[in-house]
C-alpha angles and dihedrals in degrees: 000000000000133000138059095280095046092056100036100091099092090071088065099032093135094050090045091054094045101038107037118083128242122250119256108251088225090060095050091045089052091053089054098040094097093058117122117253113280093019110133111144110110131176119203105208121197082018096168111180092346101262088146094029092066092052093047088053090061092064111105112267091354117164106199132189123185125218125190135150094223116081093199092055088048092050090054088047092054089052093048100038107030115194098029109122112236130201134184111241147101136238090264095049114032122185091218132105124252117282090358101132135048095215142014118204131187125194118198090342117089090086088067096055137081096248096209097047092040093050091050094048094045087047088058094055098038120080119237109279092028128126139248109204128190125186138175136184109215128181112250106248094190086091112080097222089052090052087053092049092052091049089055096047092036122237120281134226088251091059095043090053100044094042093038127107098260104028122209116337127215130188142201134350085033125080136219115333122236126203136202132170138210128195121209144141133243120205109225138181123222088256094053090048090057089045089053093048094048094047089065120104095237095059096037088062097037125105119266088249092057092044090052091050094049089050090050092051092045091053090051092054093048091048088051089051092050094243109158123146093331133080139266130206111246111197118223136185115208110205119193131186133190138189131180123227115242 
């Protein structure tokens, strides 16, 4: 997870936690569905503030650990998910022993990694028959106002990967990748929409002038939509992928 944008999120940890959506439990359960009986040790890699970690912890008997390169994000995660062990690391360099977990999952993160190096390293820590799970929440651009919002904010590497012609790629020792999607709506205030936008890597690393311009254009769109102090339903598509370790 290299590069300025990939490691920029700690600067906006509060906005990330407030503005980013949760993951549907059904999608997380589907990623783990192929686990062998009795398997319960799960590593959330690129865990951020723990959006995915908290859903994983709801699984019966789950033993979850969280890995992220950003100490500020991990500090927020410890506040939101007390008791979950946290470690500094990346998908290419995991601070975990060989064959120590049954599954590794990444939420909103695989687009930042080297897929070959990450697959190999994750394969090192995942037991044979274990699972690699990838999941993204992406705004549903089939609605015109959502497309306009994305144009204002600029598309992200996540959107380009998930909506691209090939989707995410995984490598040995993982087998064929499976995919499933869920459509849902998130009710959001004007403030939350701004927080979502400014938790994105493009705007975190943008100039103050560009950030101000994006905020102005978003405000104009929300005024046009009649969004005052109320809420609007932002449609999402959650796309999950899973692959089994050979």
